[in-house]
C-alpha positions in Angstrom: 44.4 -20.7 -2.7 42.9 -22.9 0.4 43.6 -19.9 2.7 42.4 -17.2 0.4 39.2 -19.4 -0.1 38.3 -19.6 3.7 39.0 -15.9 4.2 37.1 -14.9 1.5 34.6 -16.9 2.8 35.3 -15.7 6.5 34.4 -11.7 5.6 31.3 -12.8 3.4 29.6 -14.3 6.3 28.3 -11.4 8.1 26.3 -10.5 4.8 24.6 -13.8 4.5 23.6 -13.6 8.6 21.9 -10.5 7.9 19.9 -12.3 5.1 21.2 -10.3 2.1 24.0 -10.2 -0.4 25.8 -7.8 -2.3 25.3 -7.4 -5.6 27.9 -6.3 -8.3 25.9 -3.1 -8.6 26.2 -2.5 -4.9 22.2 -3.5 -4.5 20.9 -5.6 -1.7 18.9 -8.9 -2.7 16.8 -10.1 -0.2 17.6 -14.0 0.9 15.3 -14.8 3.5 12.3 -16.8 2.5 9.7 -15.6 5.2 10.4 -12.5 2.6 9.1 -14.1 -0.5 5.5 -15.2 -1.7 4.3 -16.7 -4.8 0.9 -15.0 -6.0 -0.8 -18.2 -7.1 -2.7 -18.8 -3.4 -3.5 -15.3 -3.5 -7.4 -13.9 -3.4 -8.9 -10.8 -2.3 -12.4 -9.9 -0.5 -14.5 -6.8 -1.2 -15.4 -5.1 1.8 -18.8 -3.6 -0.1 -19.4 -1.1 2.9 -16.0 0.3 3.3 -14.2 0.8 0.3 -11.8 -1.9 1.2 -10.4 -5.1 0.1 -9.0 -8.1 2.1 -6.2 -9.2 0.6 -6.1 -13.8 2.0 -4.1 -16.5 1.6 -6.4 -19.8 0.2 -3.3 -22.4 1.2 -3.7 -21.1 4.8 -7.2 -19.8 4.8 -6.4 -16.5 6.1 -6.5 -12.8 5.9 -3.1 -11.6 5.3 -3.8 -7.6 5.1 -6.3 -5.0 4.2 -6.3 -2.1 1.6 -8.3 1.0 1.9 -8.9 3.7 -0.3 -10.7 2.0 -2.8 -14.1 4.2 -3.3 -17.5 2.7 -3.9 -17.1 -0.9 -3.4 -20.9 -1.7 -3.3 -20.8 -3.4 -6.9 -17.1 -4.4 -7.4 -15.7 -6.4 -9.7 -11.6 -7.8 -9.6 -9.5 -9.1 -12.3 -5.2 -10.0 -12.1 -2.3 -9.4 -14.1 -1.1 -12.4 -16.1 1.7 -12.9 -12.9 -1.0 -12.8 -10.3 0.5 -9.6 -8.5 -1.7 -6.8 -9.4 -5.5 -6.7 -8.7 -7.4 -4.4 -10.7 -10.5 -3.6 -8.9 -13.4 -1.7 -10.4 -15.9 0.7 -8.2 -19.4 1.9 -8.9 -18.0 5.2 -8.5 -16.1 4.5 -11.7 -13.1 4.3 -9.8 -10.1 1.6 -11.7 -7.5 0.9 -9.0 -4.0 -1.3 -9.5 -3.2 -2.6 -6.1 -0.1 -4.5 -5.5 -1.1 -7.9 -3.4 2.6 -8.6 -2.3 3.1 -4.6 -1.1 -0.6 -4.5 -0.4 -0.8 -1.3 -1.3 -2.4 1.0 -4.2 0.5 1.5 -7.4 -2.8 3.4 -9.4 -6.1 4.7 -8.8 -7.7 6.6 -12.0 -11.7 8.0 -12.2 -12.8 6.9 -15.2 -16.1 6.9 -15.3 -19.4 7.9 -13.3 -20.6 4.5 -12.8 -18.8 1.4 -13.4 -19.5 -2.1 -12.7 -16.3 -4.6 -14.2 -13.7 -4.8 -16.8 -11.3 -7.5 -18.2 -7.3 -7.7 -18.7 -6.5 -8.5 -22.5 -4.9 -12.1 -23.2 -1.3 -10.5 -23.3 -2.2 -8.9 -20.3 -1.2 -5.4 -21.8 -4.4 -4.1 -21.7 -7.6 -3.5 -19.0 -10.6 -2.3 -19.9 -13.6 -1.3 -18.0 -17.3 -1.4 -18.9 -19.2 1.7 -17.9 -22.8 2.5 -17.1 -22.2 6.5 -16.8 -21.0 7.5 -19.8 -21.8 4.3 -21.4 -19.0 2.8 -23.2 -15.7 0.8 -22.8 -12.3 2.6 -22.1 -8.9 0.4 -22.4 -5.7 1.2 -20.3 -2.0 0.5 -20.4 -2.2 -2.5 -17.6 1.6 -1.1 -16.4 0.3 2.7 -15.5 -3.7 3.0 -16.2 -3.0 5.5 -19.2 -5.9 5.6 -21.1 -5.6 4.3 -24.7 -8.7 3.8 -26.3 -12.4 5.3 -25.8 -15.2 3.7 -26.9 -18.6 5.1 -26.8 -21.6 3.2 -26.9 -23.9 5.3 -29.2 -26.9 4.1 -30.7 -30.1 5.8 -31.9 -29.5 9.6 -31.8 -26.6 9.9 -30.0 -28.1 8.2 -27.1 -25.4 6.1 -25.0 -26.1 2.4 -23.8 -25.1 0.9 -20.7 -22.6 -1.7 -21.5 -22.4 -5.0 -19.4 -21.0 -8.3 -19.8 -17.7 -7.3 -21.0 -15.0 -10.1 -21.5 -11.7 -10.9 -22.7 -11.1 -12.7 -25.7 -7.7 -14.0 -27.8 -5.9 -11.9 -29.8 -6.1 -8.4 -27.4 -10.0 -8.4 -28.3 -13.0 -7.8 -26.2 -16.6 -8.5 -26.1 -19.5 -6.7 -24.6 -23.0 -6.2 -24.8 -25.1 -2.9 -25.0 -28.7 -3.3 -22.4 -29.9 -0.3 -24.1 -29.0 -1.1 -27.7 -30.1 -4.8 -27.9 -26.4 -5.5 -29.8 -23.3 -7.0 -29.1 -20.4 -5.8 -29.5 -16.7 -7.4 -30.7 -13.7 -4.5 -30.0 -10.3 -5.8 -31.8 -7.5 -3.6 -29.8 -4.4 -5.3 -31.7 -3.6 -1.6 -31.9 -5.3 -0.3 -28.7 -4.8 3.5 -30.3 -7.0 2.5 -33.4 -9.7 -0.1 -32.5 -11.6 -1.5 -34.4 -15.2 -2.4 -33.2 -17.8 -4.9 -35.0 -21.5 -4.3 -33.8 -24.1 -6.9 -34.2 -27.7 -5.2 -33.8 -30.8 -6.7 -32.8 -29.4 -9.6 -30.8 -32.7 -9.6 -28.5 -34.1 -7.4 -26.0 -32.0 -6.0 -23.1 -28.9 -8.3 -22.8 -27.6 -7.5 -19.2 -24.9 -10.0 -18.7 -22.8 -12.7 -20.5 -19.8 -15.0 -20.5 -17.4 -16.7 -23.2 -17.0 -20.4 -23.0 -13.9 -21.8 -21.4 -12.6 -22.3 -25.1 -13.5 -18.4 -26.6 -15.5 -19.9 -29.2 -19.0 -19.1 -28.1 -19.9 -15.5 -26.5 -23.3 -15.9 -24.6 -25.6 -13.3 -23.7 -28.3 -13.6 -21.3 -31.9 -11.4 -22.3 -33.9 -9.4 -19.4 -36.4 -8.4 -21.9 -37.1 -11.9 -23.3 -37.2 -15.7 -22.8 -33.8 -16.8 -24.0 -29.9 -16.1 -24.9 -28.4 -14.8 -27.7 -25.1 -16.6 -28.6 -22.1 -15.6 -31.1 -19.7 -18.3 -33.0 -16.5 -16.4 -32.3 -14.6 -19.0 -34.8 -17.3 -18.1 -37.7 -15.3 -15.7 -40.2 -18.3 -13.2 -40.2 -19.7 -13.5 -36.3 -23.2 -13.8 -36.1 -26.0 -14.3 -33.4 -27.8 -16.9 -33.1 -31.0 -17.4 -30.3 -30.8 -20.3 -27.6 -33.1 -21.7 -25.3 -36.0 -19.1 -26.7 -39.1 -19.4 -24.8 -37.7 -21.3 -21.9 -40.8 -20.1 -19.5 -43.4 -19.9 -22.3 -46.8 -20.7 -20.8 -45.8 -19.7 -17.2 -46.4 -17.0 -15.3 -43.5 -14.6 -15.0 -42.1 -14.6 -11.2 -40.7 -11.1 -10.0 -36.7 -10.8 -10.6 -35.7 -10.3 -7.3 -31.8 -10.1 -8.1 -30.2 -10.5 -11.6 -27.9 -13.6 -12.2 -24.2 -13.2 -12.5 -23.6 -14.9 -15.9 -19.7 -14.7 -15.0 -20.0 -17.6 -12.8 -22.2 -19.1 -15.1 -21.1 -23.4 -15.0 -19.8 -25.1 -17.9 -19.0 -28.8 -16.8 -18.1 -31.1 -19.2 -20.5 -31.1 -22.3 -23.4 -29.2 -20.2 -23.6 -25.5 -19.4 -25.7 -24.7 -16.0 -27.5 -21.8 -16.2 -30.1 -19.8 -14.0 -33.3 -19.4 -15.1 -34.2 -15.8 -14.7 -36.8 -15.2 -12.2 -37.7 -18.7 -11.8 -36.7 -21.7 -9.0 -34.5 -23.8 -11.7 -31.1 -24.2 -13.0 -31.2 -25.5 -17.1 -29.2 -27.6 -17.9 -28.2 -27.0 -21.8 -26.1 -29.4 -24.2 -22.9 -27.4 -25.6 -23.0 -29.5 -28.7 -26.5 -28.0 -29.8 -26.7 -25.7 -27.5 -30.1 -27.0 -26.8 -32.2 -27.5 -23.2 -32.0 -30.9 -22.0 -33.1 -30.6 -18.6 -34.3 -28.7 -15.3 -32.8 -28.7 -11.9 -35.6 -28.1 -9.2 -33.8 -25.4 -6.7 -34.5 -23.7 -3.6 -34.6 -19.7 -5.0 -34.3 -17.5 -8.0 -30.4 -18.4 -8.8 -27.8 -15.8 -8.8 -24.4 -17.2 -9.2 -24.4 -21.4 -10.9 -20.8 -22.3 -10.5 -19.2 -25.0 -11.2 -16.2 -27.0 -9.1 -13.1 -27.0 -11.2 -13.5 -30.8 -12.2 -17.0 -30.1 -12.9 -18.4 -32.7 -10.6 -20.4 -30.4 -8.8 -22.4 -27.4 -9.4 -22.8 -24.6 -6.4 -26.0 -22.5 -6.5 -26.8 -19.1 -4.1 -29.9 -17.3 -4.3 -31.9 -14.1 -4.5 -34.0 -12.9 -1.7 -35.7 -14.1 0.6 -33.4 -17.6 0.0 -30.0 -15.8 0.5 -29.1 -17.7 3.3 -28.7 -21.3 1.5 -26.5 -22.8 -0.9 -27.6 -25.7 -2.8 -25.0 -28.0 -4.4 -25.6 -30.1 -7.7 -24.4 -33.7 -8.1 -23.6 -33.0 -12.0 -23.8 -36.9 -13.1 -27.3 -37.7 -11.6 -28.1 -33.8 -12.6 -29.8 -33.6 -9.0 -29.4 -31.4 -5.8 -27.6 -33.4 -3.3 -27.1 -30.8 -0.5 -28.7 -27.9 1.1 -26.1 -25.5 3.4 -27.0 -22.7 5.1 -23.5 -20.8 5.7 -25.2 -17.6 6.9 -27.2 -14.3 6.6 -27.2 -13.1 2.8 -24.7 -15.0 0.7 -23.7 -12.8 -1.8 -20.5 -14.9 -3.9 -18.7 -18.2 -4.1 -15.4 -18.8 -5.1 -13.8 -22.0 -5.7 -9.8 -22.7 -4.8 -8.0 -23.3 -8.1 -8.5 -27.2 -8.1 -11.7 -27.5 -6.2 -10.7 -28.7 -2.5 -12.6 -26.0 -1.1 -15.3 -22.9 -1.6 -15.1 -19.9 -0.2 -18.4 -18.1 0.6 -19.3 -14.5 1.5 -22.0 -13.9 4.3 -22.1 -10.5 4.3 -24.7 -9.5 7.0 -22.7 -12.3 9.3 -19.8 -10.3 8.5 -17.6 -13.4 7.8 -16.4 -15.8 5.2 -16.9 -19.1 5.3 -14.2 -21.7 4.0 -16.1 -25.2 3.0 -14.4 -28.5 1.9 -16.5 -29.2 -1.2 -16.4 -33.3 -0.6 -17.4 -33.3 3.0 -19.2 -30.1 3.0 -17.9 -29.6 6.5 -16.2 -25.8 7.1 -13.0 -25.5 7.6 -12.5 -21.8 8.9 -14.4 -19.1 9.6 -12.9 -15.9 8.7 -14.2 -12.3 9.9 -14.6 -9.6 7.2 -16.5 -6.7 7.2 -19.7 -7.1 5.3 -18.1 -9.3 2.8 -19.3 -9.9 -1.1 -16.9 -10.6 -4.0 -14.5 -13.0 -3.4 -11.6 -13.4 -6.5 -8.6 -15.5 -6.6 -5.5 -15.2 -8.8 -6.2 -18.1 -10.3 -8.6 -16.1 -12.6 -6.2 -14.5 -14.5 -5.2 -17.9 -16.3 -8.6 -18.4 -17.2 -10.3 -16.9 -20.2 -13.5 -14.6 -19.4 -12.4 -14.0 -15.9 
């Protein structure tokens, strides 16, 4: 018995030495650790001028590879499959592309609209929804195959189509989104994606331009471009209705020209407060999330674009529209004041925190670099060369509602 076992071991040694083992059905399985990689520390950086994305490793702070052929990425957004392996890239040209981050290649690509600005993945990971400007509406796809399952036109008035903004995922295979031209918020139940049910709330305020859902999935909040204030829906109510909050926050003050619309998906909820960009103003609004009343304002260097909380909520980082888009400011949330001003590079377009907030990655488009900064010391830990970088998206978003 011992001799037979030794002979068996000797016979199998060449297979293990080659880094693979024969399975019962004749297939070979890779055994080399170098060939294996998780997805939890992966992410992508948009190369907006080249129709490409760069795959990055957030633990090593390194560039892994480049994927081209993604179309017009001048305004691009990315969401991820639940396992973090696949990125879904929404391009300005209406293209929706499924990318395999481990193999660094395109899996599926469909031209689903004339102008698309983002999307969402359902809570169960089975559906991908795209929000479209042209033609206005939402399309819902199978997350594995990108087969079209539902087309939800955003019609209003005499058959007109509204631009769709602020699309987010909700629990139970639902989505919420806003209609910029129709002054409405829609809640779509896609439990059966072949027979979606859409509930529309009208008259919510003028020109909702973007929106977010709070981390617990309870409140959907749309910013209003046509007037001061925001529209909020409590999704836990049996019959959801719209409530206006922060109405007239700029009342009595001369309106300023808006150089770049804030992106509300980056709004910060830290502890019991939300930190919101004031449209066209050099201020961040502080809101109590139990009453949804304004409780303070923080003066900042310019017009805020992204106001983003570090995952622990201790800091809020802010970047700005032109002419102040070479600066980033750090707000200390306990004192609610700016404690640092950084100049990471020319044309700061986006920021993304690593999952536990030890670093923040900042894209500097005109310097063609991404800067990785320690959030405690504010020292630069790495500088990565990327052509005209804009959006930065990490796979940790797959585990967060509304991202």
